[in-house]
mmCIF file of the N, C-alpha and C atoms, coordinates in Angstrom:
data_MODEL
# 
_entry.id   MODEL 
# 
loop_
_atom_site.group_PDB 
_atom_site.id 
_atom_site.type_symbol 
_atom_site.label_atom_id 
_atom_site.label_alt_id 
_atom_site.label_comp_id 
_atom_site.label_asym_id 
_atom_site.label_entity_id 
_atom_site.label_seq_id 
_atom_site.pdbx_PDB_ins_code 
_atom_site.Cartn_x 
_atom_site.Cartn_y 
_atom_site.Cartn_z 
_atom_site.occupancy 
_atom_site.B_iso_or_equiv 
_atom_site.pdbx_formal_charge 
_atom_site.auth_seq_id 
_atom_site.auth_comp_id 
_atom_site.auth_asym_id 
_atom_site.auth_atom_id 
_atom_site.pdbx_PDB_model_num 
ATOM 1   N N  . MET A 1 1  ? 0.848   -1.189 0.000   1.00 0.00 ? 1  MET A N  1 
ATOM 2   C CA . MET A 1 1  ? 0.000   0.000  0.000   1.00 0.00 ? 1  MET A CA 1 
ATOM 3   C C  . MET A 1 1  ? 0.886   1.242  0.000   1.00 0.00 ? 1  MET A C  1 
ATOM 4   N N  . LEU A 1 2  ? 0.807   2.021  -1.064  1.00 0.00 ? 2  LEU A N  1 
ATOM 5   C CA . LEU A 1 2  ? 1.646   3.211  -1.179  1.00 0.00 ? 2  LEU A CA 1 
ATOM 6   C C  . LEU A 1 2  ? 1.070   4.398  -0.425  1.00 0.00 ? 2  LEU A C  1 
ATOM 7   N N  . ILE A 1 3  ? -0.260  4.530  -0.408  1.00 0.00 ? 3  ILE A N  1 
ATOM 8   C CA . ILE A 1 3  ? -0.908  5.666  0.242   1.00 0.00 ? 3  ILE A CA 1 
ATOM 9   C C  . ILE A 1 3  ? -1.095  5.343  1.723   1.00 0.00 ? 3  ILE A C  1 
ATOM 10  N N  . LYS A 1 4  ? -0.467  6.138  2.587   1.00 0.00 ? 4  LYS A N  1 
ATOM 11  C CA . LYS A 1 4  ? -0.553  5.893  4.029   1.00 0.00 ? 4  LYS A CA 1 
ATOM 12  C C  . LYS A 1 4  ? -1.815  6.512  4.614   1.00 0.00 ? 4  LYS A C  1 
ATOM 13  N N  . TYR A 1 5  ? -1.974  7.816  4.422   1.00 0.00 ? 5  TYR A N  1 
ATOM 14  C CA . TYR A 1 5  ? -3.168  8.498  4.929   1.00 0.00 ? 5  TYR A CA 1 
ATOM 15  C C  . TYR A 1 5  ? -3.337  9.833  4.209   1.00 0.00 ? 5  TYR A C  1 
ATOM 16  N N  . PHE A 1 6  ? -4.539  10.410 4.328   1.00 0.00 ? 6  PHE A N  1 
ATOM 17  C CA . PHE A 1 6  ? -4.848  11.698 3.713   1.00 0.00 ? 6  PHE A CA 1 
ATOM 18  C C  . PHE A 1 6  ? -4.677  12.804 4.744   1.00 0.00 ? 6  PHE A C  1 
ATOM 19  N N  . LEU A 1 7  ? -4.254  13.964 4.269   1.00 0.00 ? 7  LEU A N  1 
ATOM 20  C CA . LEU A 1 7  ? -4.072  15.104 5.157   1.00 0.00 ? 7  LEU A CA 1 
ATOM 21  C C  . LEU A 1 7  ? -5.327  15.979 5.149   1.00 0.00 ? 7  LEU A C  1 
ATOM 22  N N  . VAL A 1 8  ? -5.672  16.496 6.329   1.00 0.00 ? 8  VAL A N  1 
ATOM 23  C CA . VAL A 1 8  ? -6.829  17.381 6.456   1.00 0.00 ? 8  VAL A CA 1 
ATOM 24  C C  . VAL A 1 8  ? -6.368  18.657 7.171   1.00 0.00 ? 8  VAL A C  1 
ATOM 25  N N  . THR A 1 9  ? -5.321  19.271 6.619   1.00 0.00 ? 9  THR A N  1 
ATOM 26  C CA . THR A 1 9  ? -4.800  20.515 7.175   1.00 0.00 ? 9  THR A CA 1 
ATOM 27  C C  . THR A 1 9  ? -5.478  21.694 6.485   1.00 0.00 ? 9  THR A C  1 
ATOM 28  N N  . GLU A 1 10 ? -5.184  22.891 6.959   1.00 0.00 ? 10 GLU A N  1 
ATOM 29  C CA . GLU A 1 10 ? -5.763  24.088 6.337   1.00 0.00 ? 10 GLU A CA 1 
ATOM 30  C C  . GLU A 1 10 ? -5.351  24.187 4.866   1.00 0.00 ? 10 GLU A C  1 
ATOM 31  N N  . LYS A 1 11 ? -4.079  23.922 4.594   1.00 0.00 ? 11 LYS A N  1 
ATOM 32  C CA . LYS A 1 11 ? -3.598  23.983 3.208   1.00 0.00 ? 11 LYS A CA 1 
ATOM 33  C C  . LYS A 1 11 ? -4.273  22.900 2.360   1.00 0.00 ? 11 LYS A C  1 
ATOM 34  N N  . ALA A 1 12 ? -4.430  21.713 2.918   1.00 0.00 ? 12 ALA A N  1 
ATOM 35  C CA . ALA A 1 12 ? -5.070  20.616 2.185   1.00 0.00 ? 12 ALA A CA 1 
ATOM 36  C C  . ALA A 1 12 ? -6.514  20.974 1.847   1.00 0.00 ? 12 ALA A C  1 
ATOM 37  N N  . MET A 1 13 ? -7.196  21.681 2.753   1.00 0.00 ? 13 MET A N  1 
ATOM 38  C CA . MET A 1 13 ? -8.583  22.094 2.494   1.00 0.00 ? 13 MET A CA 1 
ATOM 39  C C  . MET A 1 13 ? -8.641  23.127 1.369   1.00 0.00 ? 13 MET A C  1 
ATOM 40  N N  . LEU A 1 14 ? -7.651  24.026 1.315   1.00 0.00 ? 14 LEU A N  1 
ATOM 41  C CA . LEU A 1 14 ? -7.593  25.010 0.231   1.00 0.00 ? 14 LEU A CA 1 
ATOM 42  C C  . LEU A 1 14 ? -7.330  24.309 -1.104  1.00 0.00 ? 14 LEU A C  1 
ATOM 43  N N  . GLU A 1 15 ? -6.506  23.270 -1.077  1.00 0.00 ? 15 GLU A N  1 
ATOM 44  C CA . GLU A 1 15 ? -6.206  22.508 -2.293  1.00 0.00 ? 15 GLU A CA 1 
ATOM 45  C C  . GLU A 1 15 ? -7.445  21.777 -2.812  1.00 0.00 ? 15 GLU A C  1 
ATOM 46  N N  . LEU A 1 16 ? -8.336  21.382 -1.898  1.00 0.00 ? 16 LEU A N  1 
ATOM 47  C CA . LEU A 1 16 ? -9.571  20.691 -2.302  1.00 0.00 ? 16 LEU A CA 1 
ATOM 48  C C  . LEU A 1 16 ? -10.375 21.533 -3.284  1.00 0.00 ? 16 LEU A C  1 
ATOM 49  N N  . GLU A 1 17 ? -10.346 22.866 -3.094  1.00 0.00 ? 17 GLU A N  1 
ATOM 50  C CA . GLU A 1 17 ? -11.069 23.767 -3.989  1.00 0.00 ? 17 GLU A CA 1 
ATOM 51  C C  . GLU A 1 17 ? -10.515 23.694 -5.411  1.00 0.00 ? 17 GLU A C  1 
ATOM 52  N N  . LYS A 1 18 ? -9.248  23.296 -5.541  1.00 0.00 ? 18 LYS A N  1 
ATOM 53  C CA . LYS A 1 18 ? -8.613  23.141 -6.856  1.00 0.00 ? 18 LYS A CA 1 
ATOM 54  C C  . LYS A 1 18 ? -8.725  21.696 -7.345  1.00 0.00 ? 18 LYS A C  1 
ATOM 55  N N  . ASN A 1 19 ? -9.532  20.895 -6.647  1.00 0.00 ? 19 ASN A N  1 
ATOM 56  C CA . ASN A 1 19 ? -9.751  19.484 -6.982  1.00 0.00 ? 19 ASN A CA 1 
ATOM 57  C C  . ASN A 1 19 ? -8.485  18.644 -6.762  1.00 0.00 ? 19 ASN A C  1 
ATOM 58  N N  . VAL A 1 20 ? -7.760  18.976 -5.691  1.00 0.00 ? 20 VAL A N  1 
ATOM 59  C CA . VAL A 1 20 ? -6.513  18.281 -5.362  1.00 0.00 ? 20 VAL A CA 1 
ATOM 60  C C  . VAL A 1 20 ? -6.652  17.604 -3.998  1.00 0.00 ? 20 VAL A C  1 
ATOM 61  N N  . VAL A 1 21 ? -6.294  16.320 -3.959  1.00 0.00 ? 21 VAL A N  1 
ATOM 62  C CA . VAL A 1 21 ? -6.291  15.556 -2.714  1.00 0.00 ? 21 VAL A CA 1 
ATOM 63  C C  . VAL A 1 21 ? -4.842  15.485 -2.237  1.00 0.00 ? 21 VAL A C  1 
ATOM 64  N N  . THR A 1 22 ? -4.614  15.710 -0.944  1.00 0.00 ? 22 THR A N  1 
ATOM 65  C CA . THR A 1 22 ? -3.264  15.658 -0.383  1.00 0.00 ? 22 THR A CA 1 
ATOM 66  C C  . THR A 1 22 ? -3.129  14.404 0.465   1.00 0.00 ? 22 THR A C  1 
ATOM 67  N N  . ALA A 1 23 ? -2.086  13.617 0.191   1.00 0.00 ? 23 ALA A N  1 
ATOM 68  C CA . ALA A 1 23 ? -1.882  12.369 0.922   1.00 0.00 ? 23 ALA A CA 1 
ATOM 69  C C  . ALA A 1 23 ? -0.411  12.195 1.272   1.00 0.00 ? 23 ALA A C  1 
ATOM 70  N N  . VAL A 1 24 ? -0.175  11.506 2.380   1.00 0.00 ? 24 VAL A N  1 
ATOM 71  C CA . VAL A 1 24 ? 1.188   11.101 2.724   1.00 0.00 ? 24 VAL A CA 1 
ATOM 72  C C  . VAL A 1 24 ? 1.364   9.704  2.150   1.00 0.00 ? 24 VAL A C  1 
ATOM 73  N N  . VAL A 1 25 ? 2.449   9.514  1.420   1.00 0.00 ? 25 VAL A N  1 
ATOM 74  C CA . VAL A 1 25 ? 2.686   8.241  0.728   1.00 0.00 ? 25 VAL A CA 1 
ATOM 75  C C  . VAL A 1 25 ? 4.025   7.642  1.151   1.00 0.00 ? 25 VAL A C  1 
ATOM 76  N N  . ASN A 1 26 ? 4.239   6.416  0.760   1.00 0.00 ? 26 ASN A N  1 
ATOM 77  C CA . ASN A 1 26 ? 5.502   5.734  1.022   1.00 0.00 ? 26 ASN A CA 1 
ATOM 78  C C  . ASN A 1 26 ? 6.651   6.541  0.425   1.00 0.00 ? 26 ASN A C  1 
ATOM 79  N N  . ILE A 1 27 ? 7.737   6.679  1.169   1.00 0.00 ? 27 ILE A N  1 
ATOM 80  C CA . ILE A 1 27 ? 8.875   7.500  0.743   1.00 0.00 ? 27 ILE A CA 1 
ATOM 81  C C  . ILE A 1 27 ? 9.486   7.007  -0.577  1.00 0.00 ? 27 ILE A C  1 
ATOM 82  N N  . LYS A 1 28 ? 9.342   5.729  -0.882  1.00 0.00 ? 28 LYS A N  1 
ATOM 83  C CA . LYS A 1 28 ? 9.932   5.173  -2.101  1.00 0.00 ? 28 LYS A CA 1 
ATOM 84  C C  . LYS A 1 28 ? 8.965   5.159  -3.284  1.00 0.00 ? 28 LYS A C  1 
ATOM 85  N N  . ALA A 1 29 ? 7.743   5.642  -3.069  1.00 0.00 ? 29 ALA A N  1 
ATOM 86  C CA . ALA A 1 29 ? 6.723   5.619  -4.120  1.00 0.00 ? 29 ALA A CA 1 
ATOM 87  C C  . ALA A 1 29 ? 7.061   6.588  -5.254  1.00 0.00 ? 29 ALA A C  1 
ATOM 88  N N  . LYS A 1 30 ? 6.828   6.141  -6.479  1.00 0.00 ? 30 LYS A N  1 
ATOM 89  C CA . LYS A 1 30 ? 7.031   6.985  -7.656  1.00 0.00 ? 30 LYS A CA 1 
ATOM 90  C C  . LYS A 1 30 ? 5.684   7.537  -8.100  1.00 0.00 ? 30 LYS A C  1 
ATOM 91  N N  . LYS A 1 31 ? 5.710   8.656  -8.820  1.00 0.00 ? 31 LYS A N  1 
ATOM 92  C CA . LYS A 1 31 ? 4.475   9.301  -9.269  1.00 0.00 ? 31 LYS A CA 1 
ATOM 93  C C  . LYS A 1 31 ? 3.573   8.334  -10.044 1.00 0.00 ? 31 LYS A C  1 
ATOM 94  N N  . GLU A 1 32 ? 4.170   7.575  -10.967 1.00 0.00 ? 32 GLU A N  1 
ATOM 95  C CA . GLU A 1 32 ? 3.379   6.651  -11.797 1.00 0.00 ? 32 GLU A CA 1 
ATOM 96  C C  . GLU A 1 32 ? 2.691   5.592  -10.936 1.00 0.00 ? 32 GLU A C  1 
ATOM 97  N N  . ASP A 1 33 ? 3.425   5.086  -9.929  1.00 0.00 ? 33 ASP A N  1 
ATOM 98  C CA . ASP A 1 33 ? 2.868   4.050  -9.049  1.00 0.00 ? 33 ASP A CA 1 
ATOM 99  C C  . ASP A 1 33 ? 1.723   4.615  -8.200  1.00 0.00 ? 33 ASP A C  1 
ATOM 100 N N  . ILE A 1 34 ? 1.907   5.844  -7.708  1.00 0.00 ? 34 ILE A N  1 
ATOM 101 C CA . ILE A 1 34 ? 0.866   6.489  -6.906  1.00 0.00 ? 34 ILE A CA 1 
ATOM 102 C C  . ILE A 1 34 ? -0.390  6.666  -7.765  1.00 0.00 ? 34 ILE A C  1 
ATOM 103 N N  . LYS A 1 35 ? -0.184  7.132  -8.997  1.00 0.00 ? 35 LYS A N  1 
ATOM 104 C CA . LYS A 1 35 ? -1.311  7.360  -9.908  1.00 0.00 ? 35 LYS A CA 1 
ATOM 105 C C  . LYS A 1 35 ? -2.078  6.068  -10.160 1.00 0.00 ? 35 LYS A C  1 
ATOM 106 N N  . LYS A 1 36 ? -1.366  4.995  -10.484 1.00 0.00 ? 36 LYS A N  1 
ATOM 107 C CA . LYS A 1 36 ? -2.017  3.709  -10.762 1.00 0.00 ? 36 LYS A CA 1 
ATOM 108 C C  . LYS A 1 36 ? -2.813  3.219  -9.558  1.00 0.00 ? 36 LYS A C  1 
ATOM 109 N N  . GLU A 1 37 ? -2.185  3.261  -8.376  1.00 0.00 ? 37 GLU A N  1 
ATOM 110 C CA . GLU A 1 37 ? -2.860  2.767  -7.172  1.00 0.00 ? 37 GLU A CA 1 
ATOM 111 C C  . GLU A 1 37 ? -4.074  3.628  -6.827  1.00 0.00 ? 37 GLU A C  1 
ATOM 112 N N  . PHE A 1 38 ? -3.938  4.949  -6.925  1.00 0.00 ? 38 PHE A N  1 
ATOM 113 C CA . PHE A 1 38 ? -5.042  5.850  -6.583  1.00 0.00 ? 38 PHE A CA 1 
ATOM 114 C C  . PHE A 1 38 ? -6.230  5.628  -7.518  1.00 0.00 ? 38 PHE A C  1 
ATOM 115 N N  . GLU A 1 39 ? -5.942  5.514  -8.819  1.00 0.00 ? 39 GLU A N  1 
ATOM 116 C CA . GLU A 1 39 ? -7.020  5.298  -9.794  1.00 0.00 ? 39 GLU A CA 1 
ATOM 117 C C  . GLU A 1 39 ? -7.709  3.965  -9.568  1.00 0.00 ? 39 GLU A C  1 
ATOM 118 N N  . LYS A 1 40 ? -6.927  2.938  -9.242  1.00 0.00 ? 40 LYS A N  1 
ATOM 119 C CA . LYS A 1 40 ? -7.500  1.611  -9.025  1.00 0.00 ? 40 LYS A CA 1 
ATOM 120 C C  . LYS A 1 40 ? -8.328  1.555  -7.741  1.00 0.00 ? 40 LYS A C  1 
ATOM 121 N N  . LEU A 1 41 ? -7.798  2.120  -6.654  1.00 0.00 ? 41 LEU A N  1 
ATOM 122 C CA . LEU A 1 41 ? -8.483  2.066  -5.363  1.00 0.00 ? 41 LEU A CA 1 
ATOM 123 C C  . LEU A 1 41 ? -9.776  2.871  -5.333  1.00 0.00 ? 41 LEU A C  1 
ATOM 124 N N  . PHE A 1 42 ? -9.750  4.062  -5.942  1.00 0.00 ? 42 PHE A N  1 
ATOM 125 C CA . PHE A 1 42 ? -10.875 4.981  -5.794  1.00 0.00 ? 42 PHE A CA 1 
ATOM 126 C C  . PHE A 1 42 ? -11.706 5.170  -7.061  1.00 0.00 ? 42 PHE A C  1 
ATOM 127 N N  . ASN A 1 43 ? -11.355 4.464  -8.123  1.00 0.00 ? 43 ASN A N  1 
ATOM 128 C CA . ASN A 1 43 ? -12.125 4.489  -9.364  1.00 0.00 ? 43 ASN A CA 1 
ATOM 129 C C  . ASN A 1 43 ? -12.304 5.920  -9.895  1.00 0.00 ? 43 ASN A C  1 
ATOM 130 N N  . VAL A 1 44 ? -11.200 6.659  -9.955  1.00 0.00 ? 44 VAL A N  1 
ATOM 131 C CA . VAL A 1 44 ? -11.199 8.022  -10.485 1.00 0.00 ? 44 VAL A CA 1 
ATOM 132 C C  . VAL A 1 44 ? -10.051 8.146  -11.488 1.00 0.00 ? 44 VAL A C  1 
ATOM 133 N N  . GLU A 1 45 ? -10.029 9.249  -12.229 1.00 0.00 ? 45 GLU A N  1 
ATOM 134 C CA . GLU A 1 45 ? -8.922  9.514  -13.140 1.00 0.00 ? 45 GLU A CA 1 
ATOM 135 C C  . GLU A 1 45 ? -8.084  10.658 -12.578 1.00 0.00 ? 45 GLU A C  1 
ATOM 136 N N  . VAL A 1 46 ? -6.767  10.475 -12.603 1.00 0.00 ? 46 VAL A N  1 
ATOM 137 C CA . VAL A 1 46 ? -5.839  11.470 -12.072 1.00 0.00 ? 46 VAL A CA 1 
ATOM 138 C C  . VAL A 1 46 ? -5.271  12.287 -13.227 1.00 0.00 ? 46 VAL A C  1 
ATOM 139 N N  . GLU A 1 47 ? -5.298  13.609 -13.062 1.00 0.00 ? 47 GLU A N  1 
ATOM 140 C CA . GLU A 1 47 ? -4.747  14.494 -14.093 1.00 0.00 ? 47 GLU A CA 1 
ATOM 141 C C  . GLU A 1 47 ? -3.233  14.596 -13.946 1.00 0.00 ? 47 GLU A C  1 
ATOM 142 N N  . LYS A 1 48 ? -2.775  14.918 -12.725 1.00 0.00 ? 48 LYS A N  1 
ATOM 143 C CA . LYS A 1 48 ? -1.333  14.987 -12.483 1.00 0.00 ? 48 LYS A CA 1 
ATOM 144 C C  . LYS A 1 48 ? -1.042  14.837 -10.996 1.00 0.00 ? 48 LYS A C  1 
ATOM 145 N N  . ILE A 1 49 ? 0.223   14.561 -10.701 1.00 0.00 ? 49 ILE A N  1 
ATOM 146 C CA . ILE A 1 49 ? 0.658   14.393 -9.312  1.00 0.00 ? 49 ILE A CA 1 
ATOM 147 C C  . ILE A 1 49 ? 1.938   15.190 -9.096  1.00 0.00 ? 49 ILE A C  1 
ATOM 148 N N  . ASN A 1 50 ? 1.961   15.934 -8.000  1.00 0.00 ? 50 ASN A N  1 
ATOM 149 C CA . ASN A 1 50 ? 3.178   16.607 -7.554  1.00 0.00 ? 50 ASN A CA 1 
ATOM 150 C C  . ASN A 1 50 ? 3.560   15.982 -6.226  1.00 0.00 ? 50 ASN A C  1 
ATOM 151 N N  . VAL A 1 51 ? 4.849   15.775 -6.004  1.00 0.00 ? 51 VAL A N  1 
ATOM 152 C CA . VAL A 1 51 ? 5.300   15.204 -4.736  1.00 0.00 ? 51 VAL A CA 1 
ATOM 153 C C  . VAL A 1 51 ? 6.373   16.082 -4.118  1.00 0.00 ? 51 VAL A C  1 
ATOM 154 N N  . LEU A 1 52 ? 6.484   15.987 -2.794  1.00 0.00 ? 52 LEU A N  1 
ATOM 155 C CA . LEU A 1 52 ? 7.571   16.656 -2.092  1.00 0.00 ? 52 LEU A CA 1 
ATOM 156 C C  . LEU A 1 52 ? 7.877   15.868 -0.832  1.00 0.00 ? 52 LEU A C  1 
ATOM 157 N N  . VAL A 1 53 ? 9.108   15.989 -0.386  1.00 0.00 ? 53 VAL A N  1 
ATOM 158 C CA . VAL A 1 53 ? 9.502   15.349 0.870   1.00 0.00 ? 53 VAL A CA 1 
ATOM 159 C C  . VAL A 1 53 ? 9.608   16.468 1.890   1.00 0.00 ? 53 VAL A C  1 
ATOM 160 N N  . SER A 1 54 ? 8.829   16.357 2.960   1.00 0.00 ? 54 SER A N  1 
ATOM 161 C CA . SER A 1 54 ? 8.791   17.400 3.990   1.00 0.00 ? 54 SER A CA 1 
ATOM 162 C C  . SER A 1 54 ? 10.040  17.311 4.871   1.00 0.00 ? 54 SER A C  1 
ATOM 163 N N  . PRO A 1 55 ? 10.298  18.352 5.640   1.00 0.00 ? 55 PRO A N  1 
ATOM 164 C CA . PRO A 1 55 ? 11.443  18.303 6.561   1.00 0.00 ? 55 PRO A CA 1 
ATOM 165 C C  . PRO A 1 55 ? 11.342  17.170 7.580   1.00 0.00 ? 55 PRO A C  1 
ATOM 166 N N  . LYS A 1 56 ? 10.117  16.703 7.853   1.00 0.00 ? 56 LYS A N  1 
ATOM 167 C CA . LYS A 1 56 ? 9.929   15.583 8.775   1.00 0.00 ? 56 LYS A CA 1 
ATOM 168 C C  . LYS A 1 56 ? 10.308  14.248 8.140   1.00 0.00 ? 56 LYS A C  1 
ATOM 169 N N  . GLY A 1 57 ? 10.565  14.258 6.829   1.00 0.00 ? 57 GLY A N  1 
ATOM 170 C CA . GLY A 1 57 ? 10.921  13.021 6.141   1.00 0.00 ? 57 GLY A CA 1 
ATOM 171 C C  . GLY A 1 57 ? 9.719   12.294 5.557   1.00 0.00 ? 57 GLY A C  1 
ATOM 172 N N  . GLU A 1 58 ? 8.554   12.957 5.555   1.00 0.00 ? 58 GLU A N  1 
ATOM 173 C CA . GLU A 1 58 ? 7.357   12.358 4.958   1.00 0.00 ? 58 GLU A CA 1 
ATOM 174 C C  . GLU A 1 58 ? 7.273   12.778 3.499   1.00 0.00 ? 58 GLU A C  1 
ATOM 175 N N  . LYS A 1 59 ? 6.782   11.888 2.654   1.00 0.00 ? 59 LYS A N  1 
ATOM 176 C CA . LYS A 1 59 ? 6.568   12.228 1.254   1.00 0.00 ? 59 LYS A CA 1 
ATOM 177 C C  . LYS A 1 59 ? 5.100   12.535 1.062   1.00 0.00 ? 59 LYS A C  1 
ATOM 178 N N  . LYS A 1 60 ? 4.829   13.768 0.589   1.00 0.00 ? 60 LYS A N  1 
ATOM 179 C CA . LYS A 1 60 ? 3.445   14.184 0.356   1.00 0.00 ? 60 LYS A CA 1 
ATOM 180 C C  . LYS A 1 60 ? 3.174   14.159 -1.138  1.00 0.00 ? 60 LYS A C  1 
ATOM 181 N N  . ALA A 1 61 ? 1.977   13.704 -1.486  1.00 0.00 ? 61 ALA A N  1 
ATOM 182 C CA . ALA A 1 61 ? 1.556   13.705 -2.882  1.00 0.00 ? 61 ALA A CA 1 
ATOM 183 C C  . ALA A 1 61 ? 0.341   14.603 -3.012  1.00 0.00 ? 61 ALA A C  1 
ATOM 184 N N  . TYR A 1 62 ? 0.415   15.524 -3.947  1.00 0.00 ? 62 TYR A N  1 
ATOM 185 C CA . TYR A 1 62 ? -0.723  16.381 -4.276  1.00 0.00 ? 62 TYR A CA 1 
ATOM 186 C C  . TYR A 1 62 ? -1.327  15.795 -5.549  1.00 0.00 ? 62 TYR A C  1 
ATOM 187 N N  . ILE A 1 63 ? -2.486  15.158 -5.411  1.00 0.00 ? 63 ILE A N  1 
ATOM 188 C CA . ILE A 1 63 ? -3.089  14.387 -6.492  1.00 0.00 ? 63 ILE A CA 1 
ATOM 189 C C  . ILE A 1 63 ? -4.243  15.181 -7.086  1.00 0.00 ? 63 ILE A C  1 
ATOM 190 N N  . LYS A 1 64 ? -4.042  15.698 -8.302  1.00 0.00 ? 64 LYS A N  1 
ATOM 191 C CA . LYS A 1 64 ? -5.083  16.494 -8.978  1.00 0.00 ? 64 LYS A CA 1 
ATOM 192 C C  . LYS A 1 64 ? -5.958  15.564 -9.799  1.00 0.00 ? 64 LYS A C  1 
ATOM 193 N N  . LEU A 1 65 ? -7.256  15.604 -9.504  1.00 0.00 ? 65 LEU A N  1 
ATOM 194 C CA . LEU A 1 65 ? -8.207  14.770 -10.231 1.00 0.00 ? 65 LEU A CA 1 
ATOM 195 C C  . LEU A 1 65 ? -8.670  15.477 -11.499 1.00 0.00 ? 65 LEU A C  1 
ATOM 196 N N  . LYS A 1 66 ? -9.090  14.682 -12.480 1.00 0.00 ? 66 LYS A N  1 
ATOM 197 C CA . LYS A 1 66 ? -9.633  15.259 -13.712 1.00 0.00 ? 66 LYS A CA 1 
ATOM 198 C C  . LYS A 1 66 ? -10.930 15.986 -13.374 1.00 0.00 ? 66 LYS A C  1 
ATOM 199 N N  . PRO A 1 67 ? -11.309 16.997 -14.186 1.00 0.00 ? 67 PRO A N  1 
ATOM 200 C CA . PRO A 1 67 ? -12.465 17.846 -13.871 1.00 0.00 ? 67 PRO A CA 1 
ATOM 201 C C  . PRO A 1 67 ? -13.794 17.121 -13.655 1.00 0.00 ? 67 PRO A C  1 
ATOM 202 N N  . ASN A 1 68 ? -13.988 15.957 -14.256 1.00 0.00 ? 68 ASN A N  1 
ATOM 203 C CA . ASN A 1 68 ? -15.266 15.260 -14.086 1.00 0.00 ? 68 ASN A CA 1 
ATOM 204 C C  . ASN A 1 68 ? -15.342 14.459 -12.778 1.00 0.00 ? 68 ASN A C  1 
ATOM 205 N N  . TYR A 1 69 ? -14.343 14.606 -11.892 1.00 0.00 ? 69 TYR A N  1 
ATOM 206 C CA . TYR A 1 69 ? -14.362 13.966 -10.573 1.00 0.00 ? 69 TYR A CA 1 
ATOM 207 C C  . TYR A 1 69 ? -14.227 15.045 -9.507  1.00 0.00 ? 69 TYR A C  1 
ATOM 208 N N  . SER A 1 70 ? -14.766 14.786 -8.322  1.00 0.00 ? 70 SER A N  1 
ATOM 209 C CA . SER A 1 70 ? -14.709 15.764 -7.242  1.00 0.00 ? 70 SER A CA 1 
ATOM 210 C C  . SER A 1 70 ? -13.861 15.237 -6.091  1.00 0.00 ? 70 SER A C  1 
ATOM 211 N N  . ALA A 1 71 ? -12.833 16.008 -5.720  1.00 0.00 ? 71 ALA A N  1 
ATOM 212 C CA . ALA A 1 71 ? -11.962 15.635 -4.607  1.00 0.00 ? 71 ALA A CA 1 
ATOM 213 C C  . ALA A 1 71 ? -12.738 15.652 -3.297  1.00 0.00 ? 71 ALA A C  1 
ATOM 214 N N  . GLU A 1 72 ? -13.600 16.677 -3.134  1.00 0.00 ? 72 GLU A N  1 
ATOM 215 C CA . GLU A 1 72 ? -14.410 16.778 -1.906  1.00 0.00 ? 72 GLU A CA 1 
ATOM 216 C C  . GLU A 1 72 ? -15.320 15.569 -1.761  1.00 0.00 ? 72 GLU A C  1 
ATOM 217 N N  . GLU A 1 73 ? -15.965 15.193 -2.868  1.00 0.00 ? 73 GLU A N  1 
ATOM 218 C CA . GLU A 1 73 ? -16.881 14.046 -2.849  1.00 0.00 ? 73 GLU A CA 1 
ATOM 219 C C  . GLU A 1 73 ? -16.134 12.762 -2.483  1.00 0.00 ? 73 GLU A C  1 
ATOM 220 N N  . LEU A 1 74 ? -14.942 12.588 -3.027  1.00 0.00 ? 74 LEU A N  1 
ATOM 221 C CA . LEU A 1 74 ? -14.132 11.405 -2.756  1.00 0.00 ? 74 LEU A CA 1 
ATOM 222 C C  . LEU A 1 74 ? -13.809 11.308 -1.262  1.00 0.00 ? 74 LEU A C  1 
ATOM 223 N N  . LEU A 1 75 ? -13.344 12.405 -0.673  1.00 0.00 ? 75 LEU A N  1 
ATOM 224 C CA . LEU A 1 75 ? -12.982 12.388 0.744   1.00 0.00 ? 75 LEU A CA 1 
ATOM 225 C C  . LEU A 1 75 ? -14.205 12.216 1.639   1.00 0.00 ? 75 LEU A C  1 
ATOM 226 N N  . SER A 1 76 ? -15.344 12.778 1.240   1.00 0.00 ? 76 SER A N  1 
ATOM 227 C CA . SER A 1 76 ? -16.547 12.605 2.063   1.00 0.00 ? 76 SER A CA 1 
ATOM 228 C C  . SER A 1 76 ? -17.045 11.161 2.009   1.00 0.00 ? 76 SER A C  1 
ATOM 229 N N  . LYS A 1 77 ? -16.879 10.500 0.864   1.00 0.00 ? 77 LYS A N  1 
ATOM 230 C CA . LYS A 1 77 ? -17.248 9.075  0.759   1.00 0.00 ? 77 LYS A CA 1 
ATOM 231 C C  . LYS A 1 77 ? -16.388 8.223  1.698   1.00 0.00 ? 77 LYS A C  1 
ATOM 232 N N  . LEU A 1 78 ? -15.130 8.647  1.846   1.00 0.00 ? 78 LEU A N  1 
ATOM 233 C CA . LEU A 1 78 ? -14.214 7.916  2.716   1.00 0.00 ? 78 LEU A CA 1 
ATOM 234 C C  . LEU A 1 78 ? -14.396 8.288  4.192   1.00 0.00 ? 78 LEU A C  1 
ATOM 235 N N  . GLY A 1 79 ? -15.233 9.285  4.453   1.00 0.00 ? 79 GLY A N  1 
ATOM 236 C CA . GLY A 1 79 ? -15.494 9.701  5.829   1.00 0.00 ? 79 GLY A CA 1 
ATOM 237 C C  . GLY A 1 79 ? -14.402 10.571 6.406   1.00 0.00 ? 79 GLY A C  1 
ATOM 238 N N  . ILE A 1 80 ? -13.617 11.199 5.551   1.00 0.00 ? 80 ILE A N  1 
ATOM 239 C CA . ILE A 1 80 ? -12.501 12.023 6.008   1.00 0.00 ? 80 ILE A CA 1 
ATOM 240 C C  . ILE A 1 80 ? -12.899 13.488 6.107   1.00 0.00 ? 80 ILE A C  1 
ATOM 241 N N  . PHE A 1 81 ? -13.804 13.905 5.235   1.00 0.00 ? 81 PHE A N  1 
ATOM 242 C CA . PHE A 1 81 ? -14.156 15.317 5.151   1.00 0.00 ? 81 PHE A CA 1 
ATOM 243 C C  . PHE A 1 81 ? -15.617 15.503 5.409   1.00 0.00 ? 81 PHE A C  1 
# 
């Protein structure tokens, strides 16, 4: 499992308005692998992924969904938002 958990910070909530889901992922995960797993698990299409490694050593993925999918709806289905 590459996706560890989703973030629900103030910045993550602002990103939701841009249809972007923020998640902490395995440090060794590659963008392509994250995209494949996310699309398979949640039955959505991913437009693009940006990643960064935080000073804490966590790898964050900013997963932008295609316009015909809703990031807010996805997180509410999962009971996160």
